[in-house]
C-alpha positions as CSV (number, residue, x, y, z in Angstrom):
1,X,-0.1,125.1,-211.7
2,X,-2.5,124.1,-208.9
3,X,-6.2,124.8,-209.5
4,X,-7.8,127.0,-206.9
5,X,-11.3,126.1,-205.5
6,X,-12.7,129.1,-207.3
7,X,-11.3,128.0,-210.6
8,X,-12.6,124.4,-210.0
9,X,-16.0,125.8,-209.3
10,X,-15.9,127.9,-212.5
11,X,-14.9,124.9,-214.5
12,X,-17.8,122.8,-213.1
13,X,-20.2,125.6,-213.8
14,X,-19.0,125.9,-217.4
15,X,-19.2,122.2,-217.9
16,X,-22.8,122.1,-216.5
17,X,-23.8,125.0,-218.8
18,X,-22.3,123.3,-221.8
19,X,-24.3,120.2,-221.0
20,X,-27.5,122.2,-220.7
21,X,-26.8,123.8,-224.1
22,X,-26.2,120.4,-225.7
23,X,-29.5,119.2,-224.3
24,X,-31.2,122.2,-225.8
25,X,-29.5,121.5,-229.1
26,X,-30.6,117.9,-229.0
27,X,-34.2,119.0,-228.4
28,X,-34.1,121.1,-231.5
29,X,-32.4,118.4,-233.6
30,X,-35.0,115.9,-232.5
31,X,-37.6,118.3,-233.7
32,X,-36.0,119.7,-236.8
33,X,-33.4,117.1,-237.9
34,X,-30.9,118.4,-240.5
35,X,-32.7,121.8,-240.6
36,X,-31.7,122.5,-237.0
37,X,-30.1,126.0,-237.0
38,X,-28.0,127.9,-234.5
39,X,-30.7,130.5,-234.2
40,X,-33.3,127.8,-233.2
41,X,-30.9,126.2,-230.8
42,X,-30.0,129.6,-229.1
43,X,-33.8,130.4,-228.8
44,X,-34.4,126.9,-227.3
45,X,-31.6,127.5,-224.7
46,X,-33.0,131.0,-224.0
47,X,-29.7,132.7,-225.0
48,X,-28.4,134.9,-227.8
49,X,-26.5,133.3,-230.7
50,X,-23.2,135.1,-229.7
51,X,-23.3,133.3,-226.4
52,X,-23.9,130.0,-228.2
53,X,-20.9,130.8,-230.4
54,X,-18.8,131.5,-227.3
55,X,-19.4,128.0,-226.1
56,X,-19.0,126.1,-229.4
57,X,-17.3,128.4,-231.9
58,X,-19.7,127.7,-234.8
59,X,-22.1,125.1,-236.0
60,X,-19.1,122.8,-236.7
61,X,-18.1,123.0,-233.0
62,X,-21.6,122.2,-231.9
63,X,-21.8,119.4,-234.4
64,X,-18.6,117.9,-233.0
65,X,-19.9,118.1,-229.5
66,X,-23.2,116.4,-230.4
67,X,-21.4,113.8,-232.5
68,X,-19.0,112.9,-229.6
69,X,-22.0,112.6,-227.2
70,X,-23.9,110.2,-229.4
71,X,-20.8,108.3,-230.6
72,X,-19.7,107.7,-227.0
73,X,-23.1,106.3,-226.2
74,X,-23.2,104.2,-229.4
75,X,-19.7,102.8,-228.7
76,X,-20.7,101.9,-225.2
77,X,-23.8,100.0,-226.5
78,X,-21.7,98.2,-229.2
79,X,-19.1,97.1,-226.6
80,X,-21.9,95.8,-224.4
81,X,-23.3,93.7,-227.3
82,X,-19.8,92.3,-228.0
83,X,-19.4,91.5,-224.3
84,X,-22.7,89.6,-224.1
85,X,-22.4,86.0,-222.9
86,X,-23.5,84.3,-226.1
87,X,-22.1,82.4,-229.1
88,X,-20.1,84.5,-231.6
89,X,-22.8,84.5,-234.3
90,X,-25.3,85.8,-231.8
91,X,-22.9,88.5,-230.6
92,X,-22.2,89.6,-234.3
93,X,-26.0,89.8,-234.9
94,X,-26.5,91.7,-231.6
95,X,-23.8,94.2,-232.5
96,X,-25.3,94.9,-236.0
97,X,-28.7,95.2,-234.4
98,X,-27.5,97.6,-231.8
99,X,-26.2,100.0,-234.5
100,X,-29.5,99.8,-236.5
101,X,-31.6,100.2,-233.3
102,X,-29.6,103.3,-232.4
103,X,-30.3,105.1,-235.8
104,X,-33.9,103.9,-235.9
105,X,-34.6,105.2,-232.4
106,X,-33.1,108.7,-233.1
107,X,-33.6,109.2,-236.9
108,X,-33.6,113.0,-236.7
109,X,-30.3,113.0,-234.8
110,X,-28.9,110.5,-237.3
111,X,-30.0,112.7,-240.2
112,X,-28.5,115.8,-238.6
113,X,-25.2,114.1,-238.1
114,X,-25.1,112.4,-241.6
115,X,-27.2,114.4,-244.0
116,X,-27.2,118.1,-245.1
117,X,-30.6,119.9,-245.2
118,X,-31.5,121.1,-248.7
119,X,-33.6,123.8,-247.2
120,X,-31.2,124.8,-244.4
121,X,-31.4,128.4,-243.2
122,X,-29.2,130.8,-245.2
123,X,-26.5,131.2,-242.5
124,X,-26.1,127.4,-242.3
125,X,-25.9,126.7,-246.0
126,X,-22.1,126.8,-245.9
127,X,-21.9,124.0,-243.3
128,X,-20.3,120.9,-244.8
129,X,-21.8,117.9,-243.1
130,X,-19.6,115.5,-245.0
131,X,-16.4,117.1,-243.7
132,X,-17.6,116.6,-240.2
133,X,-19.3,113.2,-240.5
134,X,-16.3,111.4,-242.0
135,X,-14.2,111.7,-238.8
136,X,-17.2,110.2,-236.9
137,X,-17.2,107.1,-239.1
138,X,-13.4,106.9,-238.9
139,X,-13.6,106.9,-235.1
140,X,-16.1,104.1,-235.2
141,X,-13.9,102.1,-237.6
142,X,-10.8,102.6,-235.4
143,X,-12.7,101.6,-232.2
144,X,-14.0,98.4,-233.8
145,X,-10.5,97.7,-235.2
146,X,-9.2,97.9,-231.7
147,X,-11.8,95.5,-230.4
148,X,-11.1,93.0,-233.2
149,X,-7.3,93.1,-232.7
150,X,-7.8,92.5,-228.9
151,X,-10.1,89.6,-229.4
152,X,-9.3,87.8,-232.6
153,X,-6.0,86.0,-233.6
154,X,-5.5,87.3,-237.2
155,X,-1.9,86.1,-237.3
156,X,0.8,88.1,-239.1
157,X,-0.1,91.7,-239.9
158,X,-3.0,91.3,-237.5
159,X,-3.2,95.0,-236.7
160,X,-3.5,95.9,-240.3
161,X,-6.1,93.3,-241.0
162,X,-8.1,94.4,-237.9
163,X,-8.2,97.9,-239.2
164,X,-9.4,96.7,-242.6
165,X,-12.1,94.6,-240.9
166,X,-13.1,97.4,-238.6
167,X,-13.5,100.1,-241.2
168,X,-15.1,97.7,-243.7
169,X,-17.7,96.6,-241.2
170,X,-18.5,100.1,-240.2
171,X,-18.7,101.1,-243.8
172,X,-21.2,98.3,-244.5
173,X,-23.3,99.1,-241.4
174,X,-23.4,102.8,-242.3
175,X,-24.3,102.3,-246.0
176,X,-26.8,99.5,-245.4
177,X,-28.3,101.3,-242.4
178,X,-28.7,104.6,-244.3
179,X,-30.4,102.9,-247.2
180,X,-32.6,100.8,-244.8
181,X,-33.7,103.8,-242.7
182,X,-34.8,105.8,-245.7
183,X,-36.5,103.0,-247.7
184,X,-37.5,100.4,-245.1
185,X,-37.4,97.6,-247.7
186,X,-37.3,94.9,-245.1
187,X,-37.5,94.3,-241.4
188,X,-34.5,95.2,-239.1
189,X,-34.0,91.5,-238.3
190,X,-33.9,90.6,-242.0
191,X,-31.2,93.2,-242.5
192,X,-29.2,92.0,-239.5
193,X,-29.3,88.4,-240.6
194,X,-28.3,89.2,-244.1
195,X,-25.4,91.3,-243.1
196,X,-24.3,88.7,-240.6
197,X,-24.4,86.1,-243.4
198,X,-22.1,88.3,-245.5
199,X,-19.6,88.6,-242.6
200,X,-19.8,85.1,-241.3
201,X,-17.4,83.3,-243.7
202,X,-14.0,84.4,-242.1
203,X,-15.6,85.2,-238.7
204,X,-16.8,81.7,-238.3
205,X,-13.4,80.1,-238.7
206,X,-10.9,82.6,-237.1
207,X,-9.7,81.8,-233.6
208,X,-10.1,84.0,-230.5
209,X,-6.9,85.5,-229.3
210,X,-5.4,83.4,-226.5
211,X,-6.2,84.9,-223.1
212,X,-8.5,87.6,-224.6
213,X,-12.2,88.1,-223.9
214,X,-13.3,86.5,-227.1
215,X,-15.2,87.8,-230.1
């Protein structure tokens, strides 16, 4: 069915309103971290909570929208690091550093996406952060697996190996980054170098895929 000019305008208006609400949600998350509530977000946006629910359904819907927004930006930055004109070791370190820099620059957003608030408002206490954050990490793992498969010649069963590498690297970055952001036991560069050392054995020897952009 062909879209009428009026329907197209209504769709643009709805998308713009959704972006405005997400920006209001981000301001609250930057201020409150995991304690960010639907009540606070609605107040920040100057609307009632039922209107917020109309756009996102519930806190899970809002979480998914914010997670997609930040994951899209992070994936873009990671791909840029992988595309940098540098030796492979330098690109590996730049990619690890890009992830750590992203969570360091927006710690409240990171905590909202990855950690529940022990003192969350009563209406939010049933929100299961883990159920929503796991797909976010899986998406990062699958995206990295695709990049690895495109760029590195892993031979027979290359697709399966790429997925193992992709999810393994994301798991390492997430666990090490989470620990580092909380405890700050070393500098960011020290963590990057140490993680790159851990990965470097097989990465140093495997060949780039013929005709590909290189890893």
